C-alpha positions as CSV (number, residue, x, y, z in Angstrom):
1,M,2.6,56.6,-22.9
2,S,-1.1,57.1,-23.1
3,L,-4.3,55.8,-21.6
4,Q,-7.5,55.9,-23.5
5,V,-11.0,55.6,-22.0
6,S,-14.4,55.9,-23.5
7,A,-17.9,56.7,-22.3
8,G,-21.3,56.7,-24.0
9,V,-23.3,59.8,-23.4
10,S,-27.0,59.8,-24.2
11,T,-28.5,62.9,-25.8
12,R,-32.0,61.8,-25.2
13,S,-32.8,64.4,-22.6
14,L,-31.6,67.2,-24.8
15,K,-34.7,66.8,-27.0
16,D,-34.8,69.7,-29.4
17,S,-33.0,72.2,-27.2
18,A,-30.0,74.0,-28.4
19,A,-27.2,72.8,-26.2
20,V,-23.5,72.8,-25.5
21,L,-22.1,69.7,-23.8
22,Y,-19.5,70.2,-21.1
23,A,-17.4,67.4,-19.5
24,V,-15.4,67.4,-16.4
25,V,-13.0,64.4,-16.0
26,F,-12.1,63.0,-12.6
27,P,-9.5,60.3,-12.8
28,M,-8.8,58.3,-9.6
29,G,-5.2,58.7,-8.5
30,L,-3.8,60.3,-11.6
31,P,-0.2,61.2,-11.0
32,S,1.2,64.7,-11.5
33,G,2.7,65.5,-14.8
34,V,0.0,63.8,-16.8
35,S,-2.2,65.7,-19.1
36,A,-5.6,64.9,-20.4
37,T,-7.5,65.8,-23.6
38,L,-11.1,65.3,-24.6
39,R,-12.4,65.2,-28.1
40,N,-15.5,64.2,-30.0
41,E,-14.9,61.1,-32.1
42,V,-18.2,61.3,-33.9
43,P,-18.2,64.7,-35.6
44,E,-21.5,64.2,-37.4
45,H,-23.2,64.4,-34.0
46,D,-23.2,68.1,-33.7
47,V,-22.4,68.5,-30.0
48,D,-20.0,71.2,-28.8
49,I,-17.6,69.9,-26.1
50,R,-16.4,72.6,-23.8
51,A,-14.9,72.8,-20.4
52,L,-12.5,70.1,-19.1
53,S,-10.7,69.8,-15.8
54,V,-8.5,67.1,-14.3
55,S,-8.8,66.1,-10.7
56,H,-5.9,64.6,-8.7
57,R,-8.1,63.5,-5.9
58,P,-10.9,60.9,-5.9
59,I,-14.5,62.0,-6.2
60,L,-16.6,59.5,-4.4
61,S,-19.8,61.5,-4.0
62,S,-22.8,61.5,-6.3
63,F,-23.6,64.0,-8.9
64,A,-25.9,65.8,-6.6
65,V,-23.0,67.4,-4.8
66,P,-23.2,71.2,-5.3
67,S,-21.1,72.8,-8.0
68,R,-19.3,74.9,-5.5
69,R,-17.7,71.7,-4.2
70,F,-15.8,71.3,-7.4
71,G,-13.8,74.4,-6.8
72,P,-11.1,74.8,-9.5
73,L,-12.1,71.5,-11.1
74,A,-14.9,73.0,-13.0
75,D,-13.4,75.9,-15.0
76,R,-16.2,78.4,-14.5
77,R,-14.6,80.9,-16.8
78,S,-14.6,78.4,-19.6
79,I,-18.3,77.7,-19.0
80,D,-19.1,81.4,-19.0
81,E,-17.3,82.0,-22.2
82,G,-19.2,79.1,-23.7
83,L,-22.5,80.7,-22.7
84,A,-21.4,84.0,-24.1
85,K,-20.9,82.6,-27.5
86,K,-24.5,81.4,-27.6
87,K,-23.5,78.8,-30.1
88,R,-26.8,77.1,-31.0
89,I,-26.4,73.4,-31.7
90,L,-29.3,71.1,-32.5
91,P,-28.1,67.5,-31.8
92,V,-29.9,64.5,-33.3
93,P,-32.6,63.4,-30.7
94,Y,-32.3,60.1,-29.1
95,T,-28.7,59.4,-30.1
96,A,-25.6,58.5,-28.1
97,Q,-22.4,60.5,-28.1
98,T,-19.1,58.7,-27.5
99,L,-16.4,60.7,-25.9
100,H,-12.7,59.6,-25.9
101,I,-10.3,60.9,-23.2
102,R,-6.6,60.3,-23.8
103,L,-4.3,60.7,-20.8
104,S,-0.6,61.1,-21.6
105,G,2.5,61.8,-19.7
106,Q,6.2,61.0,-19.2
107,S,6.2,60.6,-15.5
108,P,7.8,57.2,-14.5
109,S,5.1,56.7,-11.9
110,F,2.5,56.7,-14.7
111,W,3.8,53.2,-15.6
112,Y,3.1,51.8,-12.2
113,T,-0.1,53.7,-11.3
114,H,-3.3,51.8,-11.8
115,I,-6.2,54.1,-12.5
116,T,-9.1,52.3,-11.0
117,S,-11.9,54.5,-12.6
118,L,-12.7,57.7,-14.4
119,F,-15.8,59.8,-14.0
120,L,-17.5,62.3,-16.3
121,F,-19.8,65.2,-15.2
122,F,-21.9,66.5,-18.0
123,F,-23.5,69.9,-18.2
124,V,-26.0,71.2,-20.9
125,E,-26.5,74.9,-21.9
126,N,-30.1,75.4,-22.5
127,S,-30.5,78.4,-24.8
128,R,-34.2,78.8,-24.0
129,K,-33.5,79.3,-20.3
130,G,-30.0,80.8,-20.7
131,K,-28.4,78.8,-18.0
132,L,-26.3,75.7,-17.5
133,E,-28.3,72.7,-16.5
134,K,-27.2,69.3,-15.1
135,F,-27.5,66.6,-17.8
136,C,-26.7,63.3,-16.0
137,P,-28.5,62.2,-12.8
138,A,-25.3,60.5,-11.6
139,L,-21.7,60.0,-12.3
140,A,-20.8,58.2,-15.6
141,A,-18.1,55.6,-15.1
142,L,-15.7,55.3,-18.1
143,H,-14.7,51.9,-19.5
144,I,-10.8,51.8,-19.6
145,M,-9.2,50.6,-22.8
146,A,-5.5,50.8,-22.1
147,P,-3.6,47.9,-23.6
148,D,-0.3,49.8,-23.4
149,S,-0.7,50.3,-19.7
150,L,-1.6,46.7,-18.7
151,V,1.9,45.8,-17.6
152,G,2.1,48.9,-15.5
153,S,-1.3,48.2,-14.0
154,L,-0.2,44.6,-13.1
155,L,3.0,45.8,-11.6
156,G,1.3,48.3,-9.6
157,H,-0.9,45.7,-8.0
158,W,1.4,42.6,-8.0
159,P,0.9,41.6,-4.4
160,A,-2.9,41.4,-4.8
161,I,-2.6,39.7,-8.1
162,L,0.0,37.2,-6.7
163,L,-2.3,36.5,-3.8
164,V,-5.3,35.9,-6.1
165,V,-3.4,33.7,-8.5
166,S,-1.8,31.7,-5.6
167,V,-5.1,31.1,-3.9
168,S,-6.8,30.1,-7.2
169,Y,-4.0,27.6,-7.9
170,L,-4.2,26.1,-4.4
171,V,-8.0,25.8,-4.6
172,K,-7.7,24.2,-8.0
173,N,-5.2,21.7,-6.5
174,R,-7.4,21.0,-3.6
175,F,-10.3,19.9,-5.8
176,N,-8.3,18.4,-8.6
177,R,-10.0,15.5,-10.2
178,G,-12.3,15.1,-7.2
179,L,-9.5,13.9,-5.0
180,N,-10.6,16.1,-2.2
181,K,-12.9,13.3,-1.1
182,H,-9.9,11.2,-0.1
183,P,-8.2,11.8,3.3
184,G,-4.7,12.9,3.9
185,P,-2.7,15.9,5.1
186,F,-4.3,19.2,4.1
187,L,-1.0,20.6,2.8
188,A,-0.6,17.5,0.6
189,S,-3.9,18.2,-1.1
190,I,-2.8,21.7,-2.2
191,T,0.9,21.4,-3.0
192,D,3.5,18.8,-4.0
193,W,6.0,20.7,-1.7
194,W,4.6,18.6,1.1
195,R,5.7,15.5,-0.6
196,F,9.1,17.1,-1.3
197,W,9.6,18.0,2.3
198,I,8.6,14.5,3.6
199,V,11.0,12.8,1.2
200,Y,13.7,15.4,1.9
201,K,13.6,14.4,5.6
202,R,14.8,10.9,4.4
203,R,12.1,8.8,6.2
204,P,9.0,9.1,4.1
205,E,8.1,5.4,4.5
206,V,7.5,6.0,8.2
207,E,5.1,8.9,7.4
208,H,3.3,6.7,4.8
209,I,2.8,3.9,7.3
210,Q,1.4,6.2,9.9
211,L,-0.9,8.0,7.4
212,H,-2.4,4.7,6.3
213,A,-2.8,3.6,9.9
214,R,-4.7,6.8,10.5
215,H,-6.8,7.2,7.3
216,G,-7.2,3.7,5.9
217,D,-6.6,2.1,2.5
218,I,-6.4,5.3,0.4
219,V,-4.3,8.4,1.4
220,R,-3.9,11.5,-0.7
221,L,-0.2,12.3,-0.9
222,G,-0.4,15.2,-3.4
223,P,-2.7,17.4,-5.4
224,N,-2.7,14.6,-8.0
225,S,-1.4,11.6,-6.1
226,L,-3.0,8.8,-4.2
227,S,-1.4,6.0,-2.2
228,F,-3.1,2.6,-1.9
229,S,-2.4,0.0,0.8
230,N,-5.1,-2.5,-0.1
231,P,-3.5,-5.5,-1.7
232,Q,-6.4,-5.7,-4.1
233,A,-5.0,-2.5,-5.8
234,L,-1.8,-4.3,-6.8
235,K,-3.3,-6.3,-9.7
236,T,-5.1,-3.3,-11.1
237,I,-2.2,-0.8,-10.9
238,Y,0.6,-3.2,-11.8
239,G,-1.3,-5.9,-13.8
240,L,-0.5,-6.7,-17.4
241,N,-2.3,-4.7,-20.1
242,K,-4.0,-2.4,-17.7
243,G,-2.9,0.8,-19.5
244,F,-1.0,2.3,-16.6
245,I,2.3,4.0,-17.4
246,K,5.1,5.2,-15.2
247,S,4.9,8.7,-13.8
248,D,7.4,11.6,-14.5
249,F,9.2,10.6,-11.3
250,Y,11.1,8.1,-13.4
251,L,12.2,10.8,-16.0
252,V,14.3,12.4,-13.2
253,Q,16.3,9.2,-13.0
254,Q,17.3,9.3,-16.7
255,S,21.0,9.9,-17.2
256,V,22.3,12.4,-19.8
257,S,24.2,11.3,-22.9
258,N,25.4,13.8,-25.5
259,G,23.2,16.5,-24.2
260,H,20.0,14.4,-24.2
261,P,18.2,12.4,-21.5
262,L,18.8,8.7,-22.0
263,P,16.0,6.3,-21.0
264,S,16.7,2.9,-19.7
265,L,14.5,-0.2,-19.0
266,F,14.0,1.2,-15.5
267,S,13.5,4.9,-16.3
268,S,11.5,4.8,-19.5
269,I,7.9,5.8,-19.3
270,S,7.0,4.6,-22.8
271,E,5.4,1.2,-22.6
272,S,6.0,0.4,-26.3
273,W,9.7,1.3,-26.1
274,H,10.2,-0.6,-22.9
275,A,8.5,-3.7,-24.4
276,Q,10.8,-3.6,-27.4
277,F,13.9,-3.1,-25.3
278,R,12.9,-5.9,-22.9
279,R,12.3,-8.3,-25.7
280,C,15.8,-7.7,-27.0
281,V,17.5,-8.6,-23.7
282,N,15.0,-10.7,-21.8
283,S,16.5,-14.1,-22.6
284,A,19.7,-13.0,-20.8
285,F,17.9,-12.8,-17.5
286,S,15.9,-16.0,-17.3
287,M,16.8,-18.2,-14.3
288,S,17.9,-21.1,-16.6
289,T,20.3,-18.7,-18.3
290,L,21.6,-17.2,-15.1
291,I,22.6,-20.6,-13.8
292,Q,25.3,-20.3,-16.5
293,Y,26.6,-17.2,-14.7
294,E,27.0,-19.0,-11.3
295,P,30.7,-19.4,-11.8
296,F,31.0,-15.6,-12.0
297,V,29.2,-15.3,-8.6
298,D,31.3,-18.1,-7.1
299,S,34.6,-16.4,-8.2
300,T,33.6,-13.1,-6.5
301,T,32.2,-14.9,-3.5
302,E,35.4,-16.8,-2.9
303,L,37.3,-13.6,-3.0
304,F,34.8,-11.9,-0.7
305,L,35.0,-14.7,2.0
306,S,38.8,-14.7,1.7
307,Q,39.1,-10.9,2.1
308,T,36.6,-11.0,5.0
309,E,38.8,-13.4,6.9
310,N,42.1,-11.6,6.1
311,I,40.9,-8.0,6.7
312,F,38.4,-8.5,9.5
313,A,38.3,-12.0,11.1
314,K,42.0,-12.4,11.6
315,T,42.5,-8.8,12.9
316,S,39.3,-8.6,14.9
317,E,38.7,-5.2,13.2
318,A,35.2,-4.0,13.0
319,C,33.5,-4.0,9.6
320,N,31.2,-1.4,8.0
321,F,29.0,-4.4,6.9
322,S,26.6,-2.4,4.8
323,Q,29.4,-0.9,2.7
324,W,31.3,-4.2,2.6
325,L,28.2,-6.0,1.2
326,Q,27.7,-3.2,-1.3
327,F,31.3,-3.8,-2.5
328,Y,30.4,-7.4,-3.0
329,A,27.2,-6.7,-4.9
330,F,29.1,-4.2,-7.2
331,D,31.9,-6.6,-8.0
332,V,29.5,-9.5,-8.7
333,I,27.7,-7.4,-11.2
334,G,31.0,-6.3,-12.7
335,E,32.1,-9.9,-13.2
336,M,28.8,-11.1,-14.5
337,T,28.5,-8.2,-17.0
338,Y,32.1,-7.7,-18.2
339,S,34.0,-10.8,-16.8
340,K,35.9,-8.3,-14.8
341,R,35.3,-6.9,-11.3
342,H,35.5,-3.2,-10.5
343,G,38.0,-3.9,-7.7
344,F,36.0,-2.9,-4.6
345,I,36.7,-6.1,-2.7
346,E,40.4,-6.3,-3.6
347,E,41.1,-2.7,-2.5
348,N,38.4,-2.4,0.2
349,R,37.5,1.1,-1.0
350,D,35.0,3.0,-3.1
351,I,36.6,2.7,-6.6
352,D,36.3,6.0,-8.6
353,G,33.8,7.3,-6.0
354,I,31.1,5.2,-7.6
355,I,29.2,4.4,-4.5
356,K,29.4,8.0,-3.2
357,Y,28.2,9.2,-6.6
358,L,25.3,6.7,-6.6
359,A,24.2,7.8,-3.1
360,G,24.3,11.4,-4.1
361,L,22.3,10.6,-7.2
362,F,19.5,8.9,-5.2
363,D,19.6,11.8,-2.7
364,Y,18.8,14.1,-5.6
365,V,16.3,11.8,-7.4
366,A,14.0,11.1,-4.4
367,P,12.9,14.6,-3.5
368,I,13.2,16.2,-6.9
369,G,11.2,13.4,-8.3
370,Q,8.2,14.6,-6.2
371,I,8.2,17.7,-8.4
372,P,9.8,16.5,-11.7
373,M,9.6,20.0,-13.1
374,L,12.5,21.0,-10.8
375,D,14.8,18.6,-12.7
376,K,14.3,20.7,-15.8
377,L,15.5,23.6,-13.8
378,F,18.6,21.9,-12.4
379,L,20.2,18.9,-14.2
380,K,18.1,18.9,-17.4
381,N,17.8,22.6,-18.1
382,P,18.7,23.7,-21.7
383,L,22.0,25.3,-20.7
384,Y,23.2,22.2,-18.8
385,L,22.2,19.9,-21.7
386,L,23.9,22.2,-24.2
387,A,27.1,22.2,-22.1
388,A,27.0,18.5,-21.7
389,K,26.5,18.1,-25.5
390,H,29.7,20.1,-26.2
391,G,31.7,18.4,-23.5
392,L,31.8,21.5,-21.2
393,I,30.3,19.4,-18.4
394,D,31.1,15.8,-17.7
395,A,27.7,14.2,-17.0
396,T,28.9,10.6,-17.3
397,F,28.1,8.2,-14.5
398,P,31.5,6.7,-13.3
399,V,30.2,3.2,-14.0
400,A,29.5,4.2,-17.6
401,K,33.2,5.0,-18.0
402,F,34.1,1.6,-16.7
403,A,31.6,0.0,-19.1
404,K,33.0,1.9,-22.1
405,Q,36.5,0.8,-21.2
406,R,35.4,-2.8,-21.0
407,M,33.7,-2.6,-24.4
408,A,36.8,-1.0,-25.9
409,E,39.0,-3.7,-24.5
410,R,36.8,-6.5,-25.9
411,Y,35.5,-5.0,-29.2
412,G,38.0,-2.3,-29.9
413,T,37.2,1.4,-30.1
414,D,35.9,1.2,-33.6
415,N,32.2,0.8,-33.4
416,S,32.0,0.0,-37.1
417,K,33.3,-3.5,-36.5
418,S,31.2,-6.1,-38.3
419,A,28.6,-8.0,-36.3
420,S,30.3,-11.3,-37.1
421,A,33.6,-10.0,-35.8
422,I,31.9,-8.9,-32.6
423,L,30.3,-12.3,-32.0
424,S,33.6,-14.0,-32.8
425,T,35.4,-11.9,-30.3
426,A,32.7,-12.5,-27.7
427,S,32.9,-16.2,-28.2
428,K,36.6,-16.1,-27.1
429,A,35.5,-15.1,-23.5
430,P,35.9,-18.1,-21.1
431,L,32.2,-17.9,-20.3
432,P,29.5,-15.8,-22.0
433,D,28.8,-12.8,-19.8
434,L,26.0,-10.3,-19.9
435,L,27.9,-7.9,-22.2
436,S,28.2,-10.6,-24.8
437,K,24.5,-11.2,-24.5
438,F,23.7,-7.5,-25.0
439,M,25.9,-7.4,-28.1
440,Q,24.2,-10.5,-29.5
441,A,20.9,-8.6,-29.0
442,K,22.3,-5.8,-31.0
443,E,23.2,-8.2,-33.8
444,A,19.7,-9.7,-33.7
445,R,17.9,-6.3,-33.6
446,P,20.2,-3.7,-35.3
447,D,17.1,-1.7,-36.1
448,F,16.5,-1.0,-32.5
449,M,19.6,-1.9,-30.4
450,N,22.8,0.3,-30.8
451,D,26.0,0.9,-28.9
452,T,24.3,3.5,-26.7
453,L,21.6,1.1,-25.5
454,V,24.2,-1.7,-25.0
455,T,26.1,0.7,-22.7
456,T,22.9,1.8,-21.0
457,M,22.0,-1.8,-20.3
458,A,25.4,-2.5,-18.9
459,V,25.3,0.6,-16.7
460,S,21.8,-0.2,-15.5
461,M,23.0,-3.5,-14.0
462,A,25.2,-1.6,-11.6
463,F,22.9,1.3,-11.2
464,A,20.0,-0.6,-9.7
465,G,21.1,-4.2,-9.2
466,S,23.9,-3.6,-6.8
467,E,22.0,-1.1,-4.6
468,T,18.9,-3.3,-4.1
469,T,20.9,-6.5,-3.5
470,A,23.3,-4.9,-1.0
471,I,20.3,-3.4,0.9
472,T,18.6,-6.8,1.1
473,L,21.8,-8.6,2.2
474,S,22.3,-6.0,5.0
475,A,18.7,-6.4,6.1
476,I,19.0,-10.2,6.3
477,F,22.1,-10.2,8.4
478,Y,20.8,-7.3,10.6
479,Y,17.5,-8.9,11.5
480,L,19.2,-12.2,12.2
481,L,21.6,-10.5,14.6
482,R,18.7,-8.7,16.2
483,N,16.9,-12.0,16.6
484,P,19.4,-14.4,18.0
485,L,16.9,-17.3,18.1
486,C,16.3,-17.0,14.4
487,L,20.0,-16.8,13.7
488,A,20.5,-20.0,15.8
489,A,17.7,-21.7,13.9
490,L,19.4,-20.9,10.6
491,Y,22.7,-22.2,11.9
492,R,21.0,-25.4,13.0
493,E,19.7,-25.9,9.5
494,L,23.1,-25.3,7.9
495,D,24.9,-27.4,10.4
496,G,22.4,-30.2,10.1
497,R,22.7,-30.3,6.3
498,E,26.5,-30.2,6.8
499,K,26.3,-33.2,9.0
500,E,24.3,-35.0,6.3
501,G,27.0,-34.3,3.7
502,F,24.5,-32.2,1.8
503,F,26.9,-29.5,0.6
504,S,29.3,-30.4,-2.2
505,N,31.9,-28.1,-0.7
506,P,32.5,-28.9,3.0
507,N,33.8,-25.4,3.9
508,G,32.9,-23.4,0.9
509,I,30.2,-21.9,-1.3
510,V,26.7,-23.1,-1.4
511,T,25.4,-23.8,-4.9
512,W,22.1,-22.3,-6.2
513,S,20.4,-25.7,-6.3
514,E,21.5,-26.5,-2.7
515,S,20.2,-23.2,-1.5
516,Q,16.8,-24.0,-2.8
517,D,16.6,-27.0,-0.4
518,L,17.1,-24.8,2.7
519,P,13.6,-23.9,3.8
520,Y,14.5,-21.8,6.8
521,L,17.0,-19.8,4.7
522,D,14.2,-19.2,2.2
523,A,11.9,-18.1,5.0
524,C,14.5,-15.6,6.4
525,V,15.1,-14.1,2.9
526,K,11.4,-13.6,2.3
527,E,10.8,-12.2,5.7
528,S,13.6,-9.7,5.1
529,F,12.1,-8.8,1.7
530,R,8.8,-8.2,3.6
531,L,10.1,-6.2,6.5
532,H,12.7,-4.2,4.6
533,P,12.0,-3.9,0.9
534,A,14.7,-2.0,-1.0
535,A,12.4,0.7,-2.5
536,G,10.9,3.0,0.1
537,L,8.5,5.2,-2.0
538,P,5.3,4.4,-3.8
539,V,5.9,2.7,-7.2
540,E,4.0,5.4,-9.2
541,R,1.8,4.8,-12.2
542,V,-0.6,7.1,-14.1
543,V,-4.2,6.1,-14.4
544,P,-5.2,5.7,-18.1
545,E,-8.1,7.9,-19.4
546,P,-10.9,8.2,-18.7
547,G,-10.3,6.4,-15.4
548,L,-10.5,3.0,-13.7
549,E,-11.9,1.5,-10.5
550,I,-9.1,0.7,-8.1
551,A,-9.8,-1.4,-5.0
552,G,-13.5,-0.5,-5.3
553,V,-13.0,3.3,-5.8
554,F,-13.2,5.0,-9.2
555,V,-10.1,7.2,-10.0
556,K,-10.1,9.6,-12.9
557,G,-7.5,9.3,-15.7
558,G,-4.3,11.2,-15.2
559,T,-4.2,10.7,-11.5
560,I,-0.9,9.4,-10.1
561,V,-1.4,6.3,-8.0
562,G,0.9,3.8,-6.3
563,C,1.6,1.4,-3.5
564,N,4.5,1.7,-1.1
565,A,5.9,-1.8,-0.3
566,W,6.7,-0.7,3.2
567,V,3.0,-0.1,3.7
568,V,1.5,-3.1,1.8
569,H,4.0,-5.5,3.4
570,R,2.5,-4.6,6.8
571,R,-1.1,-5.6,6.1
572,P,-2.2,-7.7,9.1
573,E,-4.9,-9.6,7.3
574,I,-2.2,-10.9,4.9
575,F,0.9,-11.3,7.1
576,G,-0.6,-11.6,10.6
577,E,-0.9,-9.2,13.5
578,D,2.8,-9.1,14.3
579,V,3.8,-7.3,11.1
580,E,6.5,-5.4,12.8
581,T,8.2,-8.5,14.1
582,F,10.9,-10.4,12.2
583,R,9.4,-13.9,12.2
584,P,10.6,-16.1,9.3
585,E,8.3,-18.9,10.6
586,R,5.3,-17.1,9.0
587,W,6.6,-18.4,5.7
588,L,6.6,-22.0,6.8
589,V,3.6,-24.4,6.8
590,G,2.2,-24.4,10.3
591,G,3.9,-21.1,11.2
592,G,5.4,-21.0,14.7
593,E,7.2,-18.7,17.1
594,A,10.2,-16.8,16.0
595,G,13.3,-18.9,16.2
596,Q,11.4,-22.2,16.3
597,G,12.8,-23.0,12.9
598,V,11.5,-25.8,10.6
599,V,9.5,-28.3,12.6
600,E,7.4,-31.3,11.7
601,V,3.9,-30.3,10.7
602,S,1.3,-31.7,13.0
603,K,-1.8,-33.6,11.7
604,E,-4.1,-30.9,12.9
605,V,-2.7,-28.3,10.5
606,D,-4.6,-27.7,7.3
607,V,-1.7,-28.0,4.8
608,K,-3.7,-26.7,1.8
609,A,-4.9,-23.7,3.8
610,E,-1.4,-23.0,4.9
611,E,0.0,-23.2,1.4
612,K,-2.7,-20.8,0.2
613,R,-1.8,-18.4,3.0
614,I,1.9,-18.5,2.1
615,K,1.0,-18.1,-1.6
616,D,-1.1,-15.0,-0.8
617,M,1.7,-13.5,1.1
618,G,4.1,-14.1,-1.8
619,A,1.7,-12.5,-4.2
620,T,1.6,-9.4,-2.1
621,L,5.3,-8.8,-2.0
622,L,6.3,-5.7,-4.0
623,H,10.0,-5.7,-3.4
624,F,10.9,-6.4,-7.1
625,G,7.9,-4.5,-8.5
626,M,5.1,-6.3,-10.3
627,G,3.7,-6.9,-13.7
628,S,5.5,-6.0,-17.0
629,R,7.8,-3.7,-15.1
630,T,9.1,-6.3,-12.6
631,C,12.8,-5.7,-12.1
632,I,14.6,-7.5,-14.9
633,G,17.6,-8.2,-12.6
634,K,15.4,-10.0,-10.1
635,N,17.0,-13.4,-10.7
636,I,20.5,-12.0,-10.5
637,S,19.8,-10.6,-7.1
638,L,18.2,-13.8,-5.9
639,L,21.2,-15.7,-7.2
640,E,23.6,-13.6,-5.1
641,I,21.5,-13.6,-2.0
642,Y,20.7,-17.2,-1.8
643,K,24.3,-18.1,-2.4
644,L,26.1,-15.6,-0.2
645,V,24.0,-15.8,3.0
646,P,24.5,-19.5,3.7
647,S,28.1,-19.5,2.4
648,F,29.0,-16.6,4.7
649,L,27.3,-18.1,7.8
650,R,28.9,-21.5,7.2
651,M,32.3,-19.8,7.4
652,F,31.8,-17.0,10.0
653,E,30.2,-16.1,13.3
654,V,28.8,-12.6,13.0
655,T,28.2,-10.2,15.9
656,F,27.5,-6.5,16.4
657,E,30.5,-4.3,17.2
658,D,28.2,-2.6,19.8
659,P,24.7,-4.3,20.2
660,S,23.4,-1.1,21.9
661,K,23.8,0.9,18.7
662,D,21.1,0.7,16.2
663,W,21.6,1.2,12.5
664,K,20.4,4.3,10.7
665,L,18.1,4.2,7.7
666,I,18.2,6.7,4.8
667,N,15.3,6.6,2.4
668,S,16.3,8.2,-0.8
669,W,14.1,6.1,-3.1
670,F,16.1,3.0,-1.9
671,V,16.2,2.6,1.9
672,R,19.9,2.1,2.5
673,Q,21.5,1.4,5.9
674,V,24.4,3.1,7.6
675,N,26.1,2.5,11.0
676,F,25.7,-1.3,10.7
677,R,29.1,-2.3,12.1
678,T,29.9,-5.9,12.9
679,K,32.7,-8.3,13.8
680,F,33.5,-11.7,12.4
681,R,35.1,-14.8,13.7
682,R,36.1,-17.9,11.7
683,R,33.6,-20.6,12.4
684,E,34.7,-24.3,12.6
685,V,31.8,-26.7,13.0
686,A,33.1,-29.8,14.8
687,L,31.5,-32.9,13.6
688,S,31.6,-34.4,17.1
689,K,29.4,-31.5,18.4
690,L,27.0,-32.0,15.7
691,Q,26.7,-35.7,16.6
692,D,26.1,-34.7,20.2
693,G,23.3,-32.4,19.1
694,S,24.8,-29.3,20.4
């Protein structure tokens, strides 16, 4: 190993004197076992270089220090010998001499020792005076040129370098894109690890509500992230053709297929790809089309009500209601998609560990999504993807296995089947289900749709649809139980319509069309959407370049922005001052106290103003997303919710197992509920009691 340094030495002050140039090298902290050599790299400059010594201690004083201080450093004997030779050298006046010093050694410490500086002392032999004279007025610092020692130098000072780099990185984050002007936690402004920690604690929505209450409409949640609570921001961030795209948070949610991340309608960040995919399957999700699927929902709902009576009502056994409702949502999606349920309700258990897997997946996605780079280190690192590609790791979502089995049963395992054969087979199903619609989309757009995307679409139905629907159903029943007056008002509405002979099935399932003529039910559902939206994190988007004005504030392109429904749904100027109260009456013309129910509107009420107020509230709800990325399964979820809630309450009385115990919320992207335990009792509405008005 060697270290080379250079110094320019002016010969101006030599003038015409015959001289010999002497150099003494003083390296700072040079380790033992390292030698040094000095040579003249410009031989045409006729300067004789003589004495050389190496110091192992730093020389910090000026050149004016007496020579005797040098001790053994200046080899006096060498100098005397040089004088004795009387070698007369006439250097070129006013020139510069470059000296190169090469340090070399095999000592291991040489690799880790950073030489901070080298100094040269110069002496001139003046033949006229016959003595050695000082040449330089001060120390000459050498410029270090040591590419082969750079690694060693860095290693030798890694703590300081790490500190400098870290501080520089944090300062850069702090002032990134001018976001330092927005309020928020200081740690959030310098590192995304703050976001990670808040989400990891499983209640980030509470933190976000408190931050906006403290700081206002805009809060900085990360070095490159802003959260907006002003409803005016919704149309800009989520409006059509605004140029915003999803953030990398959604890439973390992509599953792995054959060793490659597989985008879906939900997880894709490409707007063009999403638009193509959505056009292929959009017709299958219109409300007019979904009415055709109502028999699928009825079939599963009948089984659900029957099992509820047999397993819980007749035995007085307590029910884990959140899980039971999730079983229902999964089986409805299974029947609508494949004409076959997964079997959750029949067996009253988590089939193939699907629900446990899904919960674990969201527990991973939520915090890791705050620093998406971590996903490339864990589940999407090259080694993992390679192992998955060659079948060494099974990265298949359990629902995907179920989907592939259903496709194989219906269409055979040979994917080369002709399109006409596929459609012919699909037509044999008693009712066209979603899978048949997806296969028809493949037939219509073979250039884009393939078997993988068909499976992806089928899996996505269970992946997101069941989770959000189950959460909303749990919220509706929970808030009704916590507000007995509201539950009583809903019972009055159902019993009143029962008395009128409104329901086509006296003791059974409410149809979709019937549910749309139950205003208090509608108010309860919307109030649950408001107070407990399924998604509990900001719905992130990336601002297009060069930037846009959002809610009156210019935000530079590349900034991640978003609104958390839990925050926006609590804006008092939109929803009233009692935003933390479950009051379905806010969704009715004329409003009213909680539990008042539907009442006749007085003449003093400005109906048009009330209708506008309700419309504005509806336009602010973010529970299904907004704009072109609105949840494609929205209508399926509404179909399930509006049918099950009245059907269930017509048949059962619901109570808490222990009213003193509250539920527990876990926000891992979707805010799921646990410890929501209830009891059921079969409810028989006596016509005589209804006639008496009781």
